[in-house]
Every structure is written in structure tokens, then in C-alpha cells.
C-alpha positions in Angstrom: -42.5 -9.9 -5.7 -45.5 -10.7 -3.5 -45.4 -13.0 -0.5 -47.1 -15.9 -2.3 -44.7 -15.6 -5.3 -41.6 -15.7 -3.1 -42.9 -18.9 -1.3 -43.6 -20.5 -4.7 -39.9 -19.6 -5.7 -38.5 -21.2 -2.5 -40.7 -24.3 -2.7 -39.4 -24.8 -6.4 -35.7 -24.4 -5.4 -36.1 -26.5 -2.4 -37.5 -29.1 -4.7 -34.3 -29.1 -6.8 -32.2 -29.1 -3.7 -34.0 -32.3 -2.6 -33.1 -34.2 -5.6 -29.4 -33.1 -5.7 -26.8 -36.0 -5.6 -24.4 -36.3 -2.7 -21.6 -36.3 -5.1 -18.8 -33.8 -5.9 -19.5 -31.1 -8.6 -20.3 -27.7 -9.5 -23.6 -25.7 -9.1 -24.9 -22.6 -10.9 -27.6 -20.1 -9.6 -29.7 -18.3 -12.1 -31.8 -15.0 -11.7 -35.2 -14.3 -13.1 -33.8 -13.7 -16.6 -32.0 -17.2 -16.5 -28.5 -15.4 -16.2 -26.0 -17.2 -14.0 -25.4 -15.0 -11.1 -23.3 -17.5 -8.8 -21.0 -20.5 -9.5 -19.8 -22.7 -6.7 -18.0 -26.1 -6.1 -18.8 -28.8 -3.4 -17.5 -32.1 -2.2 -21.2 -33.0 -1.5 -23.6 -31.0 -3.9 -26.8 -31.7 -1.8 -25.2 -30.7 1.5 -23.6 -27.5 0.2 -26.5 -26.1 -1.8 -29.0 -26.8 0.8 -27.0 -24.8 3.3 -27.9 -21.7 1.4 -31.6 -22.2 2.3 -31.3 -22.9 6.2 -33.2 -20.5 8.1 -30.2 -19.7 10.6 -28.1 -18.1 7.6 -27.1 -14.8 9.1 -24.8 -13.3 6.5 -26.4 -10.5 4.8 -24.7 -10.9 1.5 -25.8 -14.6 1.4 -29.4 -13.6 2.0 -29.3 -11.1 -0.9 -28.0 -13.7 -3.1 -30.6 -16.3 -2.0 -33.4 -13.7 -2.7 -32.2 -13.3 -6.4 -32.0 -17.2 -7.1 -34.7 -18.4 -9.5 -33.4 -21.6 -10.7 -30.4 -24.0 -10.0 -28.4 -26.4 -12.3 -25.5 -28.5 -11.5 -22.7 -30.7 -13.2 -21.5 -33.9 -11.3 -17.9 -34.5 -11.6 -15.6 -37.5 -10.3 -13.3 -35.7 -7.9 -13.2 -32.4 -5.8 -10.2 -31.4 -8.1 -12.4 -31.7 -11.1 -14.9 -29.6 -9.2 -12.4 -26.8 -8.7 -11.3 -26.8 -12.2 -15.0 -26.7 -13.5 -15.7 -23.9 -11.2 -12.7 -21.8 -12.3 -13.6 -22.3 -16.0 -17.2 -21.3 -15.5 -16.4 -18.3 -13.4 -13.9 -17.0 -16.1 -16.6 -17.9 -19.0 -19.8 -16.2 -17.4 -18.2 -13.7 -14.9 -21.3 -14.1 -12.5 -22.4 -11.1 -10.4 -22.0 -12.5 -7.1 -18.6 -14.6 -7.5 -15.4 -13.1 -6.7 -14.0 -10.9 -9.5 -10.5 -11.6 -10.8 -8.9 -8.4 -11.3 -5.8 -8.0 -13.6 -4.9 -4.3 -13.0 -3.0 -4.3 -16.3 -1.5 -6.6 -18.8 1.8 -7.5 -17.6 4.7 -8.1 -20.0 5.9 -11.6 -21.1 9.0 -12.8 -23.1 8.5 -14.4 -26.4 10.7 -16.9 -28.2 9.4 -17.0 -31.8 8.9 -20.1 -33.9 10.9 -18.6 -36.9 13.8 -20.2 -38.8 16.1 -18.0 -36.6 14.0 -17.1 -33.5 13.9 -14.0 -31.9 13.4 -13.1 -28.3 11.7 -10.0 -27.1 9.2 -8.6 -24.6 5.5 -8.3 -25.5 2.1 -7.6 -23.9 0.2 -9.5 -26.8 -0.1 -13.2 -26.6 -0.5 -15.2 -29.8 0.6 -18.7 -29.1 1.0 -19.6 -32.8 3.7 -17.2 -33.1 6.1 -18.7 -30.4 6.4 -19.8 -26.9 5.8 -17.3 -24.0 7.4 -17.0 -20.6 5.9 -14.8 -17.9 4.0 -12.6 -17.4 6.4 -10.6 -15.2 4.8 -8.4 -12.5 8.2 -6.9 -11.8 9.3 -5.4 -15.0 12.9 -5.0 -13.8 13.1 -8.6 -13.4 12.2 -9.3 -17.0 14.6 -6.8 -18.4 17.5 -8.4 -16.1 16.7 -11.7 -17.8 16.7 -10.3 -21.3 19.9 -8.4 -20.7 21.8 -11.6 -19.7 20.2 -13.6 -22.6 21.4 -10.9 -25.1 25.0 -10.8 -23.4 25.2 -14.5 -23.6 23.6 -15.6 -26.8 23.1 -12.3 -29.0 19.8 -13.3 -30.6 18.9 -11.4 -33.7 16.8 -8.3 -33.2 15.9 -7.5 -36.9 12.4 -8.3 -38.0 13.2 -9.8 -41.4 11.3 -13.1 -42.2 14.7 -14.8 -42.5 14.4 -18.2 -44.5 16.9 -21.1 -45.2 16.5 -20.4 -48.9 17.2 -16.7 -48.4 20.3 -17.4 -46.5 21.6 -19.8 -49.0 21.1 -17.5 -51.9 22.7 -14.5 -50.1 19.4 -12.5 -50.0 20.3 -10.8 -46.5 23.2 -8.5 -45.4 24.4 -8.0 -41.8 23.4 -4.9 -40.0 25.1 -2.8 -37.5 24.4 -5.2 -34.7 26.9 -7.6 -36.2 29.6 -5.1 -36.5 29.3 -4.0 -32.9 29.2 -7.7 -31.7 25.5 -7.8 -30.6 24.6 -10.5 -33.2 26.4 -13.3 -34.8 25.2 -12.7 -38.3 23.2 -15.7 -39.0 21.3 -14.0 -41.9 24.7 -14.2 -44.0 25.8 -17.6 -42.5 28.4 -16.1 -40.3 26.9 -18.1 -37.4 25.7 -21.6 -38.2 22.0 -22.7 -37.7 23.0 -25.4 -35.3 25.0 -23.0 -33.1 22.1 -20.4 -33.1 19.5 -23.0 -32.2 21.7 -24.3 -29.4 21.9 -20.8 -28.0 18.2 -20.3 -28.2 17.6 -23.6 -26.2 20.0 -22.6 -23.5 18.2 -19.1 -23.5 14.8 -21.0 -23.0 16.3 -22.9 -20.1 17.4 -19.7 -18.5 13.8 -18.4 -19.1 12.4 -21.6 -17.2 14.8 -21.0 -14.4 17.1 -23.8 -14.9 20.3 -21.7 -14.6 22.1 -24.4 -12.6 21.9 -26.8 -15.3 23.2 -24.4 -17.8 26.2 -23.4 -15.7 27.0 -27.2 -15.2 26.7 -27.6 -19.1 29.0 -24.6 -19.5 31.7 -25.8 -17.0 31.9 -29.2 -18.8 32.2 -27.6 -22.2 35.0 -25.3 -20.9 36.9 -28.2 -19.4 36.6 -30.2 -22.5 37.9 -27.3 -24.7 40.8 -26.7 -22.2 41.8 -30.5 -22.5 41.7 -30.2 -26.4 44.0 -27.1 -26.0 41.4 -24.8 -27.6 41.9 -22.1 -25.1 40.4 -19.2 -26.9 36.9 -21.0 -27.3 37.5 -22.1 -23.6 38.0 -18.4 -22.4 35.0 -17.3 -24.4 32.8 -19.9 -22.5 34.4 -18.9 -19.3 33.3 -15.2 -19.7 29.8 -16.4 -20.4 29.9 -18.6 -17.2 31.1 -15.6 -15.1 28.4 -13.5 -16.5 25.7 -16.1 -15.9 26.9 -16.9 -12.3 27.0 -13.4 -11.5 23.4 -13.1 -12.7 22.3 -16.2 -10.7 24.0 -14.8 -7.6 22.0 -11.6 -7.6 18.6 -13.6 -8.1 16.9 -15.0 -5.1 18.4 -18.4 -4.2 17.0 -20.3 -1.4 18.4 -23.8 -1.4 19.6 -25.9 -4.2 17.7 -28.8 -2.6 14.3 -27.1 -3.5 13.2 -27.8 -7.0 10.0 -27.4 -8.9 7.9 -26.1 -6.0 5.1 -23.6 -6.0 4.5 -21.3 -3.1 1.1 -19.5 -2.4 0.0 -17.0 0.0 -3.0 -14.8 0.7 -3.3 -11.4 2.0 -7.0 -10.1 2.4 -8.9 -7.2 3.8 -12.7 -6.6 3.9 -13.2 -6.0 0.2 -10.0 -7.5 -1.6 -7.8 -10.6 -1.5 -4.3 -10.6 -2.9 -2.9 -14.2 -3.7 1.0 -14.3 -4.4 2.4 -17.0 -6.4 6.2 -18.0 -6.5 7.7 -20.8 -8.6 11.1 -22.2 -7.3 13.3 -24.3 -9.8 16.7 -25.4 -8.8 16.7 -23.2 -5.7 16.1 -20.2 -7.7 12.9 -18.1 -8.0 12.0 -17.9 -11.5 8.5 -16.5 -11.2 6.6 -14.3 -8.9 3.2 -13.0 -9.6 0.1 -11.7 -7.5 -3.5 -11.8 -8.6 -6.4 -9.9 -6.8 -10.0 -10.9 -6.3 -12.8 -8.5 -5.4 -14.9 -10.1 -2.6 -18.6 -10.4 -3.4 -20.0 -12.8 -0.5 -17.7 -12.5 2.3 -15.6 -15.5 1.0 -13.1 -17.1 3.4 -9.4 -17.1 2.8 -9.6 -21.0 2.3 -12.1 -20.6 -0.6 -10.0 -17.8 -2.2 -6.7 -19.6 -1.8 -8.3 -22.8 -3.5 -9.5 -20.6 -6.3 -6.2 -18.8 -6.6 -4.1 -22.0 -6.9 -6.2 -23.3 -9.5 -6.0 -20.1 -11.5 -2.3 -19.5 -11.0 -1.2 -23.3 -11.7 -3.3 -23.1 -15.0 -2.1 -19.6 -16.0 1.7 -20.6 -15.5 1.2 -24.5 -16.6 2.8 -25.5 -13.4 3.3 -29.2 -12.8 4.8 -29.0 -9.5 4.1 -31.8 -7.1 4.6 -29.8 -4.0 2.8 -26.5 -3.0 3.8 -24.5 0.0 0.9 -22.7 1.7 0.4 -20.7 4.9 -2.7 -22.6 6.2 -4.6 -25.8 6.1 -7.0 -25.8 3.0 -9.8 -28.2 2.4 -8.5 -29.0 -1.1 -7.0 -32.1 -2.8 -5.0 -32.1 -6.1 -3.9 -35.5 -7.6 -0.3 -36.2 -7.1 0.2 -32.9 -5.3 1.5 -32.4 -1.5 0.5 -29.5 0.4 3.2 -28.2 2.9 2.9 -25.7 5.9 6.3 -25.1 6.7 7.3 -24.0 10.3 11.1 -23.1 9.8 13.9 -23.6 7.3 14.2 -22.7 3.7 10.6 -23.5 2.8 9.4 -21.1 5.7 11.7 -18.3 4.2 10.1 -18.9 0.9 6.6 -18.6 2.3 7.6 -15.5 4.3 8.8 -14.0 1.0 5.6 -14.9 -0.8 3.5 -13.1 2.1 5.8 -10.1 1.9 5.3 -9.9 -1.8 1.5 -10.1 -1.3 1.5 -7.3 1.3 3.7 -5.1 -0.9 1.3 -5.5 -3.9 -1.7 -4.7 -1.5 0.2 -1.6 -0.3 1.0 -0.6 -4.0 -2.6 -1.0 -4.9 -3.8 1.0 -1.9 -1.4 3.9 -2.8 -2.5 3.8 -6.3 -6.2 4.2 -5.4 -5.3 7.0 -2.7 -3.8 9.0 -5.5 -7.0 8.8 -7.3 -9.0 9.3 -4.3 -7.2 11.2 -1.7 -10.1 10.9 1.0 -9.6 7.1 0.8 -6.2 7.7 2.6 -7.6 9.9 5.3 -10.4 7.4 6.1 -7.9 4.5 6.2 -5.6 6.5 8.7 -8.9 7.3 10.7 -9.7 3.6 10.9 -6.2 2.7 11.8 -6.2 5.3 14.6 -9.6 4.0 15.8 -8.5 0.3 16.0 -5.2 1.3 17.8 -7.1 3.2 20.5 -10.4 1.1 20.3 -12.3 4.4 19.9 -16.1 4.3 19.7 -16.3 6.3 16.6 -13.9 7.3 13.8 -11.7 10.2 15.0 -13.1 12.8 12.4 -12.2 15.7 14.5 -9.0 15.8 16.6 -7.9 18.8 18.7 -4.5 19.3 20.3 -3.3 22.0 22.9 0.0 23.6 23.6 1.2 26.4 25.8 3.9 29.0 25.3 5.6 31.7 27.6 8.9 32.8 28.7 9.3 32.7 32.5 5.4 33.2 32.7 5.4 36.5 30.7 3.1 36.9 27.8 1.6 33.5 28.6 -0.6 32.1 25.6 -2.1 28.9 24.4 -3.3 27.4 21.2 -5.7 24.9 20.0 -5.3 23.3 16.5 -8.0 21.3 14.8 -7.4 18.5 12.4 -10.5 17.1 10.4 -10.1 14.0 8.4 -6.5 13.9 9.4 -5.9 17.3 7.8 -5.5 20.8 9.4 -8.6 22.9 9.6 -7.1 26.2 10.0 -10.3 28.2 10.1 -11.2 26.3 13.4 -7.7 27.0 15.1 -8.0 28.9 18.4 -5.8 31.2 20.3 -5.8 32.0 24.0 -4.4 34.7 26.3 -4.0 33.1 29.8 -6.1 35.0 32.2 -6.1 33.2 35.6 -2.7 31.9 36.0 0.4 34.1 37.0 3.8 32.5 36.5 5.1 29.6 34.5 2.5 27.0 35.5 1.9 24.9 32.3 -0.7 22.4 34.0 -2.8 25.4 35.4 -2.7 27.0 32.2 -3.7 23.9 30.2 -6.6 23.4 32.7 -7.8 27.0 32.2 -7.8 26.8 28.4 -9.3 23.3 28.0 -12.1 24.4 30.3 -12.7 27.6 28.4 -12.5 25.8 25.1 -15.3 23.0 25.9 -17.4 25.1 28.2 -17.8 27.4 25.2 -18.5 24.7 22.6 -21.2 23.2 25.1 -22.9 26.7 25.7 -23.1 27.3 21.9 -24.3 23.8 21.1 -21.2 23.2 18.8 -19.8 19.7 17.9 -17.3 18.2 20.3 -14.0 16.6 19.1 -13.9 12.8 18.7 -10.4 12.8 20.2 -8.2 15.2 22.3 -4.4 14.8 22.0 -2.2 16.3 24.8 1.1 17.7 23.8 2.8 15.9 26.5 2.8 12.8 28.7 0.8 11.6 31.6 0.7 14.9 33.5 -0.8 16.8 30.7 -3.2 13.8 30.0 -4.4 14.0 33.6 -5.0 17.7 33.6 -7.2 17.5 30.5 -9.0 14.4 32.1 -9.7 16.3 35.2 -11.5 19.1 33.2 -13.2 16.8 30.6 -14.4 14.0 32.9 -14.7 15.5 36.4 -15.8 19.1 35.7 -17.6 19.0 32.5 -18.8 15.3 32.6 -17.9 14.7 29.0 -16.7 11.4 27.5 -14.2 12.6 24.9 -11.3 10.1 24.6 -7.8 11.7 25.5 -4.5 10.5 24.1 -1.0 11.9 24.6 2.3 12.2 22.5 5.2 11.6 24.9 8.8 12.7 24.2 12.1 10.8 25.0 15.3 12.2 26.8 16.3 13.8 23.4 12.9 15.7 23.4 11.8 13.7 20.4 8.3 12.2 20.1 8.6 8.5 20.6 5.3 7.1 21.7 1.4 7.4 21.8 -0.2 7.2 25.1 -3.9 6.3 25.8 -6.1 5.4 28.5 -6.0 5.9 32.5 -3.6 5.0 33.7 -2.0 5.7 30.4 -0.4 2.9 28.5 2.0 2.9 25.5 0.2 2.0 22.1 2.2 0.2 19.6 2.9 2.4 16.8 5.9 2.3 14.5 7.7 5.6 14.3 8.1 5.5 10.5 4.3 4.7 10.0 2.1 7.1 8.0 -0.2 7.4 11.1 2.7 8.4 13.3 3.8 11.0 10.9 0.4 12.6 10.8 0.1 12.6 14.6 3.7 14.4 15.0 2.6 16.8 12.2 -0.4 17.5 14.5 2.0 18.2 17.4 4.4 20.3 15.2 1.3 22.3 14.0 0.2 23.1 17.5 3.9 24.1 18.5 4.0 26.6 15.5 0.7 28.1 16.1 1.3 28.6 19.8 4.9 30.0 19.4 3.8 32.3 16.5 1.0 33.8 18.7 3.4 34.3 21.6 6.0 35.9 19.4 3.4 38.2 17.9 2.2 39.1 21.5 5.8 39.7 22.9 6.8 41.8 19.8 3.9 43.9 20.0 4.4 44.3 23.7 7.9 45.3 23.4 7.2 47.5 20.5 4.4 49.6 22.1 4.9 49.5 25.9 7.0 52.7 26.0 4.5 54.6 23.9 1.6 53.3 25.9 3.2 54.5 29.1 3.2 58.2 27.9 0.3 60.2 29.4 -1.9 61.8 26.8 -0.9 59.4 24.0 -3.6 57.1 22.9 -3.8 53.9 20.6 -4.5 56.2 17.5 -1.4 58.3 18.1 0.7 55.3 18.8 -0.3 53.5 15.8 0.1 56.6 13.4 3.7 57.2 14.7 4.6 53.3 14.2 3.1 53.3 10.7 5.1 56.4 9.8 8.3 55.8 11.5 8.3 52.0 11.8 10.0 51.7 15.1 10.2 53.2 18.7 13.9 53.9 18.1 13.1 56.2 15.0 10.5 57.9 17.0 13.1 58.7 19.8 15.5 59.9 17.4 13.0 62.0 15.3 13.0 65.9 15.5 10.1 67.8 16.7 9.1 69.1 13.3 9.2 65.5 11.9 6.8 64.3 14.8 4.5 67.3 14.3 4.0 66.4 10.5 2.6 63.1 11.7 0.5 63.7 14.8 0.3 67.7 15.1 2.4 70.0 17.2 0.7 69.4 20.7 1.1 65.7 20.8 4.5 66.0 19.2 5.7 68.3 22.0 4.5 65.7 24.6 6.3 62.9 23.0 9.4 64.8 22.2 9.6 66.0 25.8 9.1 62.7 27.1 12.1 61.0 25.4 14.5 64.0 25.6 13.8 64.6 29.4 14.4 61.1 30.0 17.6 61.2 28.3 18.5 64.5 30.2 
């Protein structure tokens, strides 16, 4: 598009904007093929749409959207609530490119109560409203099965799929099946259970599915007392058993307060790309519905905008008529006859906290699911988390950690392990023999090793790490800082992993003077850092053991004049240990290294013994 064409486009669009009414409504943006690319809503159409064309708009995504607009249409409505409903309807109908994308990760199951002569109750993922009444969907399948189990135990609805009719029952067309004999069905197909009794059971089952369990319990108690007064004790006992079973089920479900009835709870959890909106419906103090939807952001939408969209979508989906909605923040939204509550304490605050917890858990589950499909996503997330915790200038792609190992200063060694993308990069591990330090001086050894490591990287023009982690507390961190900042003049960030009195790593240190960084010890990031620490321990100790073992094994042979490395190695390969070399006869030694060398070694050990 040329500059002149773009100016003509903007002039045309601004002409439409200047004619927009100052009334509530929904607006639609079209691209050059006259396809709807964005749907919005506004209290004041003129003010809202004109804001897109202000020169001071600084959001990149909004600028991209404006560059694609070639036409604008709008619909005026009476109230802001109508504008919200219309916006939601148009978004679902046209699925515009730049609107948030409502993502249902899968089809959640629902419970269906059929419209048959003798209704059935079962779970399904297919919705056909002509076939029956649907309850759900259930995002927690275990909850759905618990409800089905209590309904089956209390009311024994039929499970067979026969199209049972009134005429068929009257003429004896059907026969009871095994379910009747094992007392899982009342046998309505043969008239063993009356139509009226069966329908009463189905109505009570529907009330349970709606969450009205307290009403059912009260009705059961009244019926039980009436039967007892009439001395119909067997029937009263049967009702009592049902009452106990239902009461137990209710006690295990989430009960907040019996004073809270017919209330919606909506909360939002969001990140840069996604928003997760959790919905909870409370009836008679019990939670009878919990569901989470997710939106994929397109234009850096605010939580306020997404929460409004989510409330309309969820109330429409679950046919909610609640007159109160509990929300976590002030939202610029009005619904006729509905009160928005932002609780600060009490039972309603507990409900809101529960909704937030469900939203965060859903976000975590989706994240885990995505990370299984793309493992690198997890590594990037952990790097970002560590970057945010320590306020690092770049992602800590390469992390290095050092450790010393010695016994009373002998065979002193050190090791450096390298993690790239939060995973061990074993080909980059380094081992160091301590050269300039005598005796057990960990600080001096660390100083030598760190200097040698990074001086060599500088000389060879190799990439430096994004973060150095000291296996220790403030002392080790200060030693590394002296080398990195004072001697080599490098700006590599330095952190430390400190241990408690029980020698267990319990905190992450950063900065000078070092400060403790808030990090839960059961978090994934903490586990990765302790794995880094364990790995450098393992690598250093393994190297130290190898050196100590090699030294102990070969030192006595090395001290014999006239015996070189080749002779030593030949003997060790053949006889496996210094002890067996000592015990070997002259002939046995001669076969391995020849008579002259065998005589020297044999004489050395036997003269020593004599």
C-alpha cells in the first residue's frame, strides 16, 4: 500500500468515526476483503472507536490492527449489558482474527436426564437438547462420577436402552434384567416400580444435579418422620438409609455457608499470552459447579476486559440467573438486577480464594501439558523465573558452579559443572588439579580455579556464563567476586547456595552484600538449583577419588628406581593390584615384564620384607 493509498484509507475511516453516535453498542472492523477482523463493545461508540486512531497510541499490536482496517460498521443498543451480549455473540459467530480466542481444550462431559417415558441418567460428551436436560459440563470428572454414584445409590434409575413406552409396560412387552435382581433397578419395565414413584425419584435426582441437596434432605427428613408416626417403620428405615447416604455425600462436598445461596464467583488468572477465568456457582451453601475457560490474547487485553467477556460467556453457558456475582476487582460493567461484590473477609472471601486457586491450578495443568509436548518450554520458563528472581540483565542460558574436594589438603582438586538451558552440559564440565595452594584452604583453591577458568575463556575468546553459582554462602561468593570483578573486570552475576545447620541447602543468595532470595524449597526452580549443586559435588568427589585411588595404587611402584610408567601399567594390567605384585614369584613377574625388570621389582619388595 502506497503512502497516498494509506492516507485515503485513514481519511475514509476517520470520516466514519466522526459520524458515530455517542451511544452504547458494538463495532466491527473489516479488512481489505471485507472480513471481520475485530469486534468490540463500548459505552460510547464514538469515543471508543476514535481512540484507535489517536497518534499517541503506543501499543504495537493495536497499531498493527489499525493498519489492517479498511471499513467499520456498528450496531447501537440500549444498554452496556446489551452491548456485551452482542459482542460475545458476534465473536463466537465470526471468530475474528484480532479478538481473544476462547479455547476449550477438550469437550468436557455432562450429565444427561433424558425425556423418555422412564428417563435415564448418564454421562455424555454429545449435547442434543431435544433428547433431554443436561447438567454440566464437569471439568473435574471425579466430581461428576461422585454425583452419578450417589444418584444411582439413592434412586436406581434404569440403565437399559430400550425405548420403554406406557403401552409396552401395560401389555407385558418387557422383562426385568439382572440390574433388578441385584437391586440396582426398581423394575419399572414390568411395573414393579410405579410410574409416579420413578418420576419422583428423577425429580429429586435433578434437584441434586442442580445443587439443591439441602432441600432434598429436608424433604427426606419430613417424609421419614411422617412414616414413623404412621408406624411404617420399614419404609421409614429405607428413607433413613438414603438420608444418611446423601448427608455423607453433602458433607464431603465443598460447603461454605448455608446462608449463601444462588451466587456466582468469577476470578481471573492471566499471563502475557493467556487468561484463565474460573467460574463457581454456589447454591444452598454448596458448590455445585466449577469450570474454567481460557482465552488466548491477541491485543494485550486487560484483565477487566477479559473478565467482562468471561462473565457473559459463563453465565450464558450455565444459564445462570444469580443476582450476585463475586469478583476479585472493580470492573467497568453493569448487568440489570445483578450486584457485583468484592469481598475482603468471611465466607465470600473464602469462595473467591477458592476460585482463584482453581484458576491457578488450571493454568498450571495447561502449562504442564504444553511442557510435555515441548520440553524446551519448561526450560525457558525456569530461566525466566530465575531471571526475574535475581533481576538479571539476560536469561541465564549458561550457568556454572564450582566445588573443591580434598582430604586434609592432599590430592586437592576442583570441578566446574555447566548447565545450559537448565540442563547439564557434560561435554563442558572441567576438572582442575590445585597447583598453587598447599594444605586445606578452600577459599584460596576456589580463587585459583575461578581465575584459571575465566582467564582461559577470555584468552580463547570463548563465551562467558550468564550466571556463576557458588557452592556455599557469603564467603565463597566474595572470593569469586574478587576474581571476577576486581581482577578480571568482568560483570558476570554471582549467586550462592547456602546450607543450614543440618548441612541442607535452604536458601539462594544474591547481591553484595548477599541477600536471601525468596524461593520455596519445594519449587521446580529450587530443585533445578539443588540438582546443579549435587552435580558439582558428584563430579568433584569422583575426580578426587580417582586421583586418590590412582595415587595410592601406583605410588609404591613409582618409587622403585628403574621402573617406568610402561612397566608399572603392564604389571597392574596383568596382576590387577600392588598386593598381588608383591606376592608374585620371580617367574610370574618375568613373563610380564622380562627377567631384568622382574629381578629389580622382586628384590625391592623382598628386601623390604627382610
